[in-house]
C-alpha positions in Angstrom: 0.0 0.0 0.0 1.4 3.5 -0.9 1.8 5.9 2.1 -1.1 8.1 2.9 -0.3 11.7 1.8 -2.0 14.0 4.3 0.3 17.0 4.0 0.7 19.8 1.6 3.3 22.4 0.7 2.5 26.1 0.5 5.0 27.8 -1.9 5.5 31.5 -1.2 6.7 33.7 -4.0 5.6 37.4 -4.3 3.2 37.0 -1.4 5.4 37.2 1.7 2.8 37.4 4.4 0.9 34.9 6.5 -2.5 36.6 6.6 -5.2 37.1 3.9 -3.2 34.7 1.7 -5.2 32.7 -0.8 -2.9 29.7 -1.4 -2.0 29.3 2.3 -5.7 29.5 3.3 -6.7 26.8 0.8 -3.8 24.5 1.7 -4.6 24.8 5.5 -8.3 24.3 4.9 -7.7 21.1 2.8 -4.9 19.4 4.7 -4.1 18.6 8.4 -0.5 19.4 7.9 0.9 22.2 5.8 4.6 23.0 5.3 5.7 26.4 4.0 8.6 27.2 1.7 10.3 30.0 -0.1 13.0 29.7 -2.7 15.7 32.2 -3.5 15.5 31.4 -7.1 19.0 31.4 -8.8 17.4 31.8 -12.2 16.3 35.3 -11.1 19.2 36.1 -8.8 21.9 35.2 -11.2 20.5 37.6 -13.8 20.7 40.6 -11.5 23.4 43.1 -12.5 24.9 43.6 -9.0 25.5 41.6 -5.9 24.3 44.6 -3.8 20.7 44.6 -4.7 18.1 46.4 -2.5 15.3 44.1 -3.7 17.1 41.0 -2.6 17.8 42.5 0.8 14.2 43.6 1.1 13.0 40.1 0.3 15.5 38.6 2.8 14.2 40.8 5.6 10.6 40.0 4.6 11.4 36.2 4.6 13.0 36.5 8.0 9.8 38.2 9.4 7.5 35.7 7.7 9.5 32.7 9.0 9.3 34.1 12.6 5.6 34.8 12.2 4.9 31.3 10.9 7.0 29.8 13.7 4.9 31.7 16.2 1.9 29.8 14.9 3.6 26.5 15.1 5.0 26.4 11.6 8.0 28.0 9.9 9.5 28.5 6.5 11.8 26.1 4.6 14.1 28.5 2.8 15.7 27.1 -0.3 18.4 28.4 -2.6 18.5 27.1 -6.2 16.4 26.8 -9.3 12.8 26.9 -8.0 11.6 24.7 -10.8 13.8 21.9 -9.4 13.9 22.7 -5.7 10.1 22.9 -5.1 9.2 19.5 -6.7 12.2 17.9 -4.8 11.0 19.3 -1.5 7.4 18.2 -2.1 8.6 14.7 -2.8 10.8 14.6 0.3 7.8 15.7 2.4 5.5 13.2 0.8 3.1 16.1 0.0 -0.2 15.4 -1.7 -0.2 18.9 -3.3 1.7 22.1 -3.7 -0.3 25.4 -3.3 0.8 28.7 -4.8 -0.6 32.0 -6.0 -0.9 33.0 -9.6 1.9 34.9 -11.3 1.4 36.6 -14.6 4.8 37.1 -16.1 5.8 34.9 -19.1 9.0 33.6 -17.4 7.0 32.7 -14.2 4.3 31.0 -16.3 7.0 28.9 -17.9 8.5 28.0 -14.6 5.1 27.1 -13.1 4.2 24.9 -16.1 7.5 23.0 -15.6 6.9 22.6 -11.9 3.3 21.3 -12.6 4.7 18.7 -15.0 7.4 17.6 -12.5 4.9 17.3 -9.7 2.4 15.5 -11.8 5.1 12.9 -12.7 5.3 12.2 -8.9 1.6 12.1 -8.4 1.5 15.5 -6.7 -1.2 18.1 -7.5 -0.4 21.7 -8.1 -3.1 24.2 -7.2 -2.8 28.0 -7.9 -5.0 30.9 -6.9 -5.7 34.5 -7.6 -4.1 36.7 -4.9 -2.1 39.7 -6.1 -4.9 41.5 -8.0 -8.6 42.1 -7.5 -9.6 41.0 -11.0 -7.5 38.9 -13.3 -7.3 37.3 -16.7 -10.9 37.0 -18.2 -12.8 38.3 -15.1 -13.2 41.7 -16.8 -14.0 41.8 -20.5 -15.8 44.1 -22.8 -19.5 43.6 -23.8 -18.1 41.9 -26.9 -16.1 39.5 -24.8 -12.7 41.0 -25.6 -10.0 42.3 -23.4 -10.1 46.0 -22.5 -7.4 48.1 -24.1 -8.6 51.5 -22.9 -8.3 52.3 -19.2 -11.5 54.3 -18.5 -13.9 51.7 -19.7 -11.9 49.1 -17.8 -12.0 51.2 -14.6 -15.8 51.6 -15.0 -16.3 47.9 -15.4 -13.9 47.2 -12.5 -15.8 49.5 -10.1 -19.1 48.2 -11.2 -18.1 44.6 -10.5 -16.4 45.3 -7.2 -18.3 44.1 -4.2 -17.6 42.7 -0.7 -16.9 39.3 -2.0 -13.8 40.4 -4.0 -12.5 42.4 -1.0 -13.0 39.7 1.6 -9.9 38.5 3.4 -8.9 34.8 3.5 -9.2 33.8 7.2 -5.8 32.1 7.5 -5.9 32.1 11.3 -8.9 29.8 11.3 -6.8 26.9 10.2 -3.4 28.0 11.5 -3.2 25.0 13.8 -2.5 22.9 10.6 0.9 24.6 10.1 3.8 22.2 10.5 7.4 23.1 11.4 9.7 22.8 8.4 12.2 20.0 8.0 15.0 22.5 7.7 14.7 25.6 9.8 16.3 29.1 9.6 16.9 31.8 7.0 20.4 31.7 5.5 22.6 34.8 5.8 22.5 37.2 2.9 26.1 36.4 2.1 25.4 32.6 1.7 23.0 33.3 -1.2 25.7 35.5 -2.8 24.5 39.0 -1.9 25.7 41.8 0.3 24.0 44.5 2.4 22.9 47.8 0.7 21.9 51.2 2.0 18.4 49.9 2.6 18.8 50.3 6.4 20.3 53.8 6.1 17.4 54.8 3.9 15.1 53.5 6.7 12.9 51.6 4.2 10.3 49.7 6.3 10.4 46.0 5.4 8.2 42.9 5.9 4.6 42.8 7.0 5.2 45.1 9.9 6.8 47.7 7.7 3.9 47.6 5.3 1.4 48.1 8.1 3.4 51.0 9.5 3.4 52.7 6.1 -0.3 51.9 5.5 -1.4 53.4 8.8 0.6 56.5 8.2 -0.9 56.9 4.7 -4.5 56.5 5.9 -3.9 59.6 8.0 -3.2 61.7 4.9 -5.2 59.7 2.2 -7.9 62.4 2.1 -5.4 64.8 0.5 -3.8 62.3 -1.8 -5.4 63.8 -5.0 -3.9 67.2 -4.1 -0.4 66.0 -3.0 0.5 63.0 -5.1 2.2 64.9 -8.0 4.7 66.8 -5.9 7.9 64.9 -5.2 9.1 67.1 -2.4 5.8 66.5 -0.5 4.8 63.3 1.4 1.9 62.4 -0.8 2.2 58.8 -2.0 1.6 55.7 0.1 5.2 54.3 -0.5 3.6 50.9 -0.5 4.5 49.9 -4.1 7.5 47.7 -3.1 5.2 46.0 -0.5 2.6 45.3 -3.2 5.4 44.0 -5.4 6.5 41.4 -2.9 3.1 40.8 -1.2 4.0 41.9 2.3 0.6 43.6 2.2 -2.7 42.4 0.8 -4.2 44.1 -2.3 -7.7 43.3 -0.9 -6.8 45.1 2.3 -5.7 48.2 0.5 -8.5 48.3 -2.1 -11.1 47.6 0.6 -9.9 50.5 2.8 -9.9 52.9 -0.2 -13.3 51.8 -1.3 -14.9 52.1 2.1 -13.3 55.5 3.0 -14.6 57.3 -0.2 -13.7 60.9 -0.9 -11.5 62.4 -3.6 -8.2 61.3 -2.1 -9.2 57.7 -1.5 -11.0 57.5 -4.9 -7.9 58.8 -6.7 -5.7 56.3 -4.9 -8.1 53.4 -5.7 -7.8 54.4 -9.3 -4.1 53.8 -9.1 -4.8 50.3 -7.8 -7.1 49.8 -10.8 -4.3 50.9 -13.1 -2.2 48.1 -11.5 -4.8 45.5 -12.3 -5.2 46.9 -15.8 -1.5 46.5 -16.6 -1.6 42.9 -15.3 -4.5 42.2 -17.6 -2.7 43.7 -20.6 0.3 41.5 -19.9 -1.9 38.5 -19.7 -3.9 39.1 -22.8 -1.1 40.7 -24.9 2.2 39.1 -23.9 3.9 40.5 -27.0 4.3 43.7 -25.0 7.4 42.2 -23.4 10.0 43.5 -25.8 7.6 44.9 -28.4 5.3 47.9 -28.8 1.6 47.1 -28.0 1.0 48.8 -31.4 3.2 46.7 -33.7 3.7 49.4 -36.2 5.5 51.5 -33.6 8.2 48.9 -33.3 9.5 50.6 -36.4 10.3 53.9 -34.7 13.8 54.8 -35.8 15.3 56.0 -32.5 18.8 57.5 -32.9 20.0 56.0 -29.5 22.9 58.4 -29.1 25.1 56.8 -26.5 26.4 60.0 -24.9 22.8 61.2 -24.4 21.8 57.8 -23.0 24.7 57.9 -20.5 23.8 61.5 -19.5 20.3 60.4 -18.7 21.5 57.4 -16.6 23.9 59.5 -14.7 21.6 62.4 -14.0 23.7 64.8 -16.1 21.3 66.0 -18.8 21.3 69.6 -17.7 17.6 69.5 -16.9 17.4 69.6 -13.1 14.1 67.8 -12.5 15.1 64.9 -14.8 18.6 64.7 -13.3 17.2 64.8 -9.7 14.8 62.0 -10.5 17.5 59.8 -12.0 19.8 60.4 -9.0 17.0 59.6 -6.6 16.6 56.3 -8.5 20.3 55.5 -8.3 20.7 56.4 -4.7 17.5 55.0 -3.3 15.9 52.5 -5.7 12.8 54.7 -5.6 11.4 57.2 -8.0 8.3 59.3 -7.5 5.5 58.4 -10.0 5.3 61.8 -11.6 9.0 61.8 -12.1 8.9 58.4 -13.8 6.6 59.9 -16.4 8.8 62.9 -16.9 12.1 61.0 -17.0 10.6 58.4 -19.5 9.2 61.1 -21.7 12.5 62.9 -21.7 14.5 59.9 -22.7 12.2 58.9 -25.5 11.0 62.2 -26.9 13.8 64.6 -26.1 16.8 62.3 -26.3 15.2 59.9 -28.9 16.4 56.8 -27.2 14.4 53.5 -27.5 11.9 53.2 -24.7 13.0 49.5 -24.1 16.4 50.7 -22.9 14.8 52.9 -20.3 12.4 50.2 -19.4 15.3 47.8 -18.7 17.2 50.5 -16.7 14.2 50.9 -14.4 13.9 47.1 -14.2 17.5 46.9 -12.9 17.2 49.8 -10.4 13.6 50.1 -9.1 13.0 48.5 -5.7 9.3 48.0 -6.7 10.1 46.8 -10.3 7.1 45.0 -11.6 7.1 43.8 -15.2 3.5 44.6 -16.0 3.4 48.1 -14.4 6.9 49.1 -15.7 6.2 48.0 -19.2 2.8 49.7 -19.1 4.2 52.9 -17.8 7.0 53.1 -20.4 4.7 52.3 -23.3 2.3 55.0 -22.0 5.1 57.5 -22.0 6.5 56.4 -25.3 3.1 56.5 -26.9 3.5 52.9 -28.1 1.1 51.2 -25.7 -2.6 50.8 -25.2 -4.4 54.0 -24.1 -1.1 55.8 -24.2 -0.1 59.4 -24.0 -0.8 60.9 -27.5 2.6 61.2 -29.3 2.2 64.9 -29.8 1.8 65.6 -26.0 5.4 65.8 -24.9 6.4 66.9 -21.4 8.4 70.1 -21.2 10.9 69.3 -18.5 11.2 73.0 -17.4 7.5 73.7 -17.1 6.9 70.3 -15.4 9.7 71.3 -12.9 8.1 74.8 -12.3 4.7 73.2 -11.7 5.6 70.3 -9.5 8.7 71.5 -7.7 8.2 75.2 -7.7 10.7 76.0 -5.0 13.2 73.5 -6.2 13.2 71.6 -2.8 13.3 68.2 -4.5 15.9 69.3 -7.0 18.3 70.6 -4.4 17.9 67.4 -2.3 19.5 65.4 -5.1 21.5 68.0 -6.9 23.7 69.7 -4.3 25.5 71.6 -7.0 22.3 73.6 -7.4 21.8 74.2 -3.6 22.4 78.0 -3.8 20.8 78.6 -7.2 17.8 81.0 -6.7 14.3 79.5 -7.1 13.7 81.5 -10.3 16.7 79.9 -12.0 16.7 76.4 -10.4 14.5 74.9 -13.2 16.7 76.2 -16.0 20.1 77.2 -14.4 21.6 77.8 -17.8 19.4 80.9 -18.0 21.5 82.6 -15.3 24.0 85.3 -16.4 27.7 84.7 -15.6 27.8 86.8 -12.4 24.7 84.9 -11.1 26.3 81.6 -11.9 29.5 82.6 -10.0 27.5 83.9 -7.1 25.5 80.7 -6.7 28.5 78.4 -7.1 27.0 76.8 -10.2 28.9 77.6 -13.3 27.3 75.9 -16.3 29.7 73.5 -17.9 31.9 73.4 -14.8 29.6 72.6 -11.8 26.6 71.5 -13.7 26.2 70.5 -17.4 24.6 72.6 -20.1 21.4 71.0 -21.5 22.3 68.0 -23.7 19.5 69.0 -26.1 17.3 72.0 -26.8 13.8 70.9 -25.8 12.0 72.8 -28.6 14.2 71.3 -31.3 14.1 67.8 -29.8 10.3 68.0 -29.6 10.1 68.9 -33.3 12.3 66.0 -34.2 10.2 63.6 -32.1 7.0 64.8 -33.8 8.5 64.3 -37.2 9.7 60.8 -36.2 6.4 59.6 -34.8 4.4 61.2 -37.7 6.6 59.6 -40.3 6.3 56.2 -38.6 2.5 56.5 -38.2 2.1 57.3 -41.9 4.3 54.4 -42.9 
């Protein structure tokens, strides 16, 4: 007689919490013993450009907190290091698990991994169950009246809000079955160094990590959510929730956030809820139109003949374009791994439509540097800015980096925080320091060409070239 398999394995990925967790709940409800595991996947880690990566350190702290929290409930986390597509089936076999439970992922590489895991498990007679957890609506849950995927945001949002009810916001009561948690066969989280990484400045930046960090940020944001619609576009103001990295790694529940915004009401909460809807929208686009990875949503716009000048590209990466708000944004990204959402739009528009560099290069740069990098949102945002995506910014609407700076950082507070060479430049010149006369440059300690670069392009001329480039491609 074969042994009775009465246990299951819950596989944590981008859902590093032990509450309101779909896969964990279903595993605990269906099995008297549930083991939990997380894998530092070398297929992902080995592709990272540096061994000091804030995201890996963020995950490491989140995994440590998750392990401790599960242990407090009688369980714990088996922390693996290797190829997840090999390590998870191997662990499931060692445990004699009847099934492995995980939450859906939507990225092509993750889908490929999960398909291989499912095949390996099936070969050993082990089931693989996956569940929706990181979005409110997924895949085909929202379609147009004609049964097609939405490709314009506003109708999608209207359908999203119309369908939303308490059922979709209800938390999974993990605690009800927490007694079914089993301690892992191998305990403890390995040191960061043992998985090949080193500490970053995450601690110095005071970035809250783990479930507790997410809750601290969420509580603080709820105190100011009422003014979100008024404050969210100003990078020197504490306007955003700063929860994007927690949503990325699942240390907070999307149902919890959407439920709070929906129940609170008011302009601020409604505006923030709309941002969460954008997140679902981009996940849906990635699912229905996977060609957007590496290609324009609108195939004809793959033919845009970007000049890709290397010196201009390097100036953008280094925050040395001569346009202060763009440079401050890029230095914020380099120094902290974070960039304010308004600045992401401005920096992306500038790279593509002022410097005429292919949007895919910028998309990859953000992917390498953003703490909250998410393929769906990053791709959607870049294609929006480059006017190559669905429901994108019209190609003839091109951000003016100076007027954007004057509007959203009027006093230059954000600029001076990341461009110390402009610290003494008067507010009336801080957005365009090249407009100062020589005595003013000397007096402010910012001589153009010595202390701070001259603009790498003239915006008006660059805009005209971009319009001609897009117009010619659209006609072709």
